[in-house]
C-alpha positions as CSV (number, residue, x, y, z in Angstrom):
1,M,22.0,-45.3,-38.9
2,S,22.4,-43.0,-40.5
3,M,18.3,-42.8,-41.0
4,S,18.1,-43.2,-36.8
5,R,20.3,-40.1,-36.3
6,G,18.6,-37.8,-38.6
7,Y,14.9,-38.9,-37.2
8,G,16.6,-38.6,-33.9
9,A,18.3,-35.1,-35.3
10,F,14.2,-34.2,-36.7
11,V,13.0,-34.6,-33.2
12,F,15.5,-32.4,-31.4
13,A,14.8,-29.8,-33.6
14,G,11.0,-30.6,-33.2
15,L,11.1,-29.9,-29.3
16,L,13.4,-27.4,-29.7
17,G,11.0,-25.0,-31.8
18,V,8.0,-26.0,-29.7
19,A,10.2,-24.4,-26.4
20,S,11.1,-21.6,-28.4
21,T,7.4,-21.0,-29.6
22,S,6.0,-20.8,-25.7
23,V,3.4,-18.7,-25.2
24,A,4.7,-16.0,-23.0
25,E,3.3,-15.3,-19.5
26,E,0.2,-13.0,-18.9
27,P,0.5,-9.9,-17.6
28,S,0.1,-9.3,-14.2
29,E,-3.0,-7.3,-12.7
30,F,-0.8,-4.7,-10.9
31,D,1.6,-4.1,-14.4
32,V,-1.5,-3.6,-16.6
33,A,-3.3,-1.2,-13.5
34,M,0.1,1.0,-13.4
35,G,0.3,1.0,-17.1
36,L,-3.2,3.2,-17.6
37,Q,-4.2,6.8,-17.6
38,P,-5.8,7.2,-14.2
39,D,-9.6,8.5,-14.3
40,L,-10.3,10.8,-11.1
41,A,-14.2,11.1,-12.2
42,N,-13.9,7.3,-12.1
43,G,-12.1,7.1,-9.1
44,A,-14.1,9.3,-7.0
45,E,-17.0,7.3,-7.6
46,L,-15.7,4.2,-6.9
47,Y,-14.2,5.4,-3.9
48,R,-18.0,5.5,-2.3
49,K,-17.3,1.9,-1.4
50,C,-14.0,3.3,0.6
51,V,-15.8,5.6,3.0
52,S,-17.4,3.3,5.4
53,C,-13.8,2.1,6.4
54,H,-11.5,4.8,5.4
55,G,-13.8,7.8,5.6
56,A,-15.0,10.3,3.1
57,E,-11.1,11.8,3.2
58,G,-9.3,8.8,3.7
59,W,-8.0,9.9,7.0
60,G,-8.6,6.8,8.8
61,D,-8.9,7.3,12.7
62,R,-6.0,7.5,15.4
63,S,-6.8,3.8,17.2
64,G,-5.3,2.1,13.8
65,S,-8.2,0.1,13.3
66,Y,-8.2,2.1,9.4
67,P,-5.0,3.2,8.2
68,Q,-4.9,7.0,6.6
69,I,-4.8,5.9,2.5
70,A,-5.3,9.8,1.6
71,G,-2.2,10.7,-0.6
72,Q,-0.4,7.4,-0.2
73,L,1.8,6.6,-3.2
74,S,-0.8,5.6,-6.0
75,S,1.6,2.4,-6.8
76,V,1.6,1.4,-3.3
77,V,-2.4,1.2,-3.5
78,I,-2.7,-0.7,-6.9
79,K,0.2,-2.9,-5.3
80,Q,-1.8,-4.0,-2.4
81,L,-5.3,-3.9,-3.9
82,A,-4.2,-6.6,-6.8
83,D,-1.8,-8.7,-4.0
84,I,-5.7,-9.0,-2.1
85,R,-7.4,-9.9,-5.3
86,A,-4.5,-12.6,-6.1
87,G,-4.8,-13.9,-3.0
88,N,-1.3,-13.1,-1.6
89,R,-2.5,-10.6,1.3
90,D,-5.4,-12.1,3.7
91,N,-7.5,-9.2,4.2
92,P,-11.2,-10.8,4.9
93,I,-12.5,-6.8,5.3
94,M,-11.1,-5.7,2.1
95,R,-11.5,-8.7,0.0
96,A,-14.9,-8.0,-0.5
97,F,-14.2,-4.7,-1.5
98,S,-11.1,-5.0,-3.6
99,S,-13.4,-7.8,-5.9
100,Q,-14.1,-7.5,-9.0
101,R,-18.0,-7.1,-7.7
102,A,-16.3,-4.2,-6.7
103,L,-13.6,-3.1,-8.5
104,G,-13.9,-4.3,-12.5
105,D,-10.8,-4.4,-13.6
106,A,-7.3,-3.1,-13.7
107,Q,-8.7,0.3,-14.7
108,D,-10.8,0.8,-12.1
109,I,-8.0,-0.2,-9.8
110,A,-5.7,2.4,-11.1
111,D,-8.2,5.1,-11.1
112,V,-9.6,4.8,-7.4
113,A,-5.6,4.5,-6.8
114,A,-5.1,7.9,-8.2
115,Y,-7.9,8.9,-6.4
116,I,-6.8,8.1,-2.9
117,E,-3.1,9.4,-4.2
118,Q,-4.6,13.4,-4.5
119,M,-6.4,13.2,-1.6
120,P,-4.9,16.0,0.8
121,M,-3.8,15.2,4.5
122,T,-4.0,15.0,8.0
123,N,-1.4,15.6,10.6
124,R,-4.2,14.9,13.0
125,H,-2.8,11.5,12.8
126,G,-2.5,8.9,15.9
127,K,1.5,9.4,17.4
128,A,2.4,7.6,20.8
129,P,3.7,10.6,23.1
130,G,5.9,9.9,25.4
131,A,7.7,7.8,23.6
132,D,11.3,7.3,22.9
133,L,11.9,9.2,19.8
134,A,15.5,9.7,20.2
135,H,16.2,5.8,20.0
136,G,13.4,5.6,17.3
137,K,15.1,8.1,15.1
138,K,18.4,6.3,15.4
139,V,16.9,3.1,14.5
140,Y,14.9,4.8,11.8
141,E,17.8,5.8,9.9
142,E,19.7,2.9,10.2
143,E,17.1,0.5,9.6
144,C,14.0,1.9,7.6
145,A,15.3,5.3,6.0
146,D,17.4,3.7,2.6
147,C,13.8,2.4,1.8
148,H,10.8,4.4,3.1
149,G,12.6,7.2,2.5
150,S,14.4,10.2,5.4
151,Q,10.9,12.1,5.9
152,G,8.7,8.7,5.5
153,E,7.8,9.9,1.6
154,G,8.2,5.9,0.1
155,D,9.4,4.8,-2.8
156,R,6.8,5.2,-5.8
157,K,8.8,2.6,-8.3
158,K,9.4,0.0,-5.8
159,Q,6.6,0.4,-4.2
160,I,7.2,1.1,-0.6
161,P,4.6,2.8,1.0
162,A,5.0,6.1,2.5
163,L,4.8,6.2,6.8
164,R,4.2,9.9,7.0
165,G,1.1,10.6,8.5
166,Q,-0.1,7.2,9.3
167,H,-1.0,6.0,12.5
168,Y,1.1,4.7,15.2
169,H,-1.3,2.0,16.6
170,Y,-2.0,0.4,12.6
171,M,2.2,0.3,12.2
172,V,3.0,-1.6,14.9
173,R,0.1,-3.9,14.5
174,Q,1.2,-4.2,10.5
175,F,5.6,-4.3,11.4
176,N,3.9,-7.8,13.8
177,W,1.8,-9.2,10.8
178,I,4.9,-8.7,8.5
179,R,7.4,-9.9,11.3
180,N,5.4,-13.2,12.1
181,G,4.5,-13.8,8.4
182,R,0.7,-12.7,8.8
183,R,1.0,-10.2,5.6
184,R,2.6,-12.6,3.3
185,N,3.0,-9.7,0.4
186,A,5.8,-8.6,2.5
187,D,9.4,-7.9,1.5
188,P,11.5,-11.0,2.4
189,D,14.6,-8.3,3.2
190,M,12.6,-6.2,5.4
191,V,11.0,-9.5,6.9
192,E,14.1,-10.5,7.8
193,Q,16.0,-7.6,8.8
194,I,13.1,-7.2,11.8
195,Q,13.2,-10.0,13.3
196,R,16.1,-8.6,15.6
197,F,14.2,-5.7,16.9
198,T,13.5,-5.5,20.4
199,A,10.2,-4.2,22.0
200,R,12.2,-1.3,22.4
201,D,12.8,-0.8,18.7
202,V,9.5,-1.6,17.4
203,T,7.4,1.4,19.8
204,S,10.0,3.7,19.4
205,V,10.7,3.3,15.2
206,M,7.2,3.4,15.2
207,A,6.7,6.1,17.2
208,Y,8.9,8.7,15.1
209,A,7.5,7.0,11.9
210,A,4.4,8.3,13.0
211,S,5.8,11.6,14.2
212,L,7.2,12.3,10.7
213,Q,4.8,15.1,9.8
214,V,2.9,15.5,6.4
215,P,4.7,18.0,3.7
216,A,2.5,21.1,4.1
217,E,1.5,21.2,0.6
218,R,-0.4,17.9,1.1
219,V,-2.4,19.0,4.0
220,A,-5.7,19.9,4.2
221,P,-6.8,23.1,5.2
222,P,-8.8,23.9,8.7
223,G,-12.1,22.5,8.8
224,W,-11.9,20.4,5.1
225,T,-14.3,18.2,3.9
226,N,-13.9,16.1,1.2
227,P,-16.8,18.1,-1.0
228,D,-17.0,14.9,-3.8
229,F,-19.2,13.1,-0.6
230,P,-20.8,16.4,1.2
231,Q,-23.7,14.6,2.8
232,H,-21.8,11.4,3.8
233,W,-21.5,11.4,8.1
234,R,-19.0,12.0,9.9
235,G,-19.5,12.4,13.4
236,W,-18.0,9.1,15.2
237,R,-14.2,10.0,13.8
238,P,-12.0,11.3,16.4
239,L,-11.1,13.3,13.3
240,A,-12.5,16.5,13.1
241,G,-10.0,18.6,10.9
242,P,-6.8,19.0,10.7
243,R,-4.9,21.8,13.2
């Protein structure tokens, strides 16, 4: 009996030992990128891959086909790129541009995200004239401001995107994709919260969010074009410059 108890104790202790020395999980690519010092020169070089869709200035277009990414918080850009690469967000177009062939490693992600954040923005983004901004403001202040900020400035630490300066049609599309589950990396609390929004709530609050102005110090001067891409053709875009 004493031998049996001793053997059992030895096996149990061995199992504990195995558990206590288990290998720690590898840090996620997001965590790695967030801890790196960005190189803006490399970020500018990498951004060449983004110009064809987002534009040399990063302003997207008013139709909402492409968002204004200039000025977006770098932590938000890092999270979205890392989520697309990890398969946590479906975006067929971005999948190729965020692949390791386009962005080699976490350092590249950190670099291009930092470059995007420092780009000046435009206030000539797509808005929704004639919308019920009074109702939209009420909904925004009650439902959205706690996370996205009273002026749509977002939250760097929580990777909550800035909304100011974003195109109305882009925000409506993303809102609907979040609500119906198509944008799979959305905050679950937000997904649950917005289920009760009426059609009026959605159009009004998105119109109000689109009306939030970019701070003057972040707006590009009149006629500004990105000097890093002087030869890029800009003729097709409905955003000719800030006003």
